[in-house]
C-alpha positions in Angstrom: -0.5 -0.2 0.0 2.9 2.3 0.6 4.9 1.7 -2.4 0.9 3.0 -4.3 1.2 5.9 -2.1 4.7 6.5 -3.1 4.6 6.0 -7.0 1.1 7.4 -7.2 0.1 4.5 -8.8 -3.1 4.6 -6.7 -6.5 5.3 -8.4 -6.8 8.6 -8.0 -3.5 9.1 -9.3 -4.5 8.1 -13.2 -7.3 10.2 -13.6 -6.5 13.9 -15.1 -8.9 16.5 -14.2 -9.5 17.8 -17.8 -10.8 14.3 -18.2 -13.0 14.6 -15.2 -14.0 18.3 -15.7 -15.6 18.5 -19.7 -17.9 15.6 -18.7 -19.4 18.0 -15.5 -19.3 21.2 -17.9 -21.5 19.3 -20.6 -23.9 18.0 -18.3 -24.4 21.1 -16.6 -24.6 22.3 -20.1 -27.3 20.3 -21.2 -29.3 20.5 -18.1 -29.1 24.3 -18.2 -30.0 24.2 -21.8 -32.8 22.1 -20.9 -34.7 24.1 -18.7 -33.7 27.4 -20.4 -35.8 25.7 -22.8 -38.7 24.5 -21.2 -39.2 26.8 -18.3 -42.8 28.0 -17.8 -43.3 30.8 -15.1 -47.0 30.3 -15.8 -46.7 26.9 -13.8 -44.9 27.7 -10.9 -47.3 30.6 -10.4 -49.8 28.1 -9.1 -47.4 26.6 -6.6 -48.8 27.7 -3.1 -46.8 26.7 0.4 -48.7 26.9 3.6 -48.0 25.3 6.7 -49.6 22.0 5.8 -46.3 21.9 3.0 -44.7 22.3 5.7 -46.2 19.9 7.8 -45.7 17.1 4.7 -42.2 18.1 4.1 -40.9 17.3 7.4 -42.1 13.7 8.1 -40.4 13.1 4.4 -37.6 14.3 5.3 -36.9 12.6 8.3 -38.1 9.3 6.3 -34.8 10.4 4.0 -32.5 10.6 7.0 -34.1 7.0 8.4 -34.0 5.5 5.0 -30.0 6.3 5.1 -29.4 5.3 8.6 -30.6 2.3 8.0 -28.4 1.6 5.0 -25.8 2.5 7.1 -26.3 0.2 9.4 -27.0 -2.4 7.3 -23.6 -1.6 5.4 -21.5 -1.7 8.3 -23.6 -5.3 9.9 -22.6 -6.7 6.6 -19.4 -5.7 5.1 -18.1 -4.7 9.2 -16.8 -1.3 8.0 -16.3 2.5 10.1 -19.6 4.7 10.4 -17.3 7.1 8.0 -16.5 4.5 5.1 -20.4 3.5 6.1 -21.5 6.8 5.3 -19.7 7.3 2.1 -21.1 4.2 0.6 -24.3 4.5 1.3 -24.5 8.0 -0.5 -23.0 6.0 -3.4 -25.6 3.7 -3.0 -28.3 5.5 -3.0 -27.1 8.2 -5.7 
């Protein structure tokens, strides 16, 4: 393991930053263009926020946190990873 760190032969050492930036920029440009092309302000004028909306958003967010905590616990039990590694893997798993 220490030989890889000294030689720079790890997986991150092989990635060029330009090769990672170009797909991100292309994806953001396509999403921006699609939003600009299909944006209709009249659709958003019909959306109303009330206390009932906030009341339903709170359980939705808490259920999302519960789901992610369930993923983390399952990963920790099955694979025996530490908390941070389990969290990172759960975030990648749910994406």
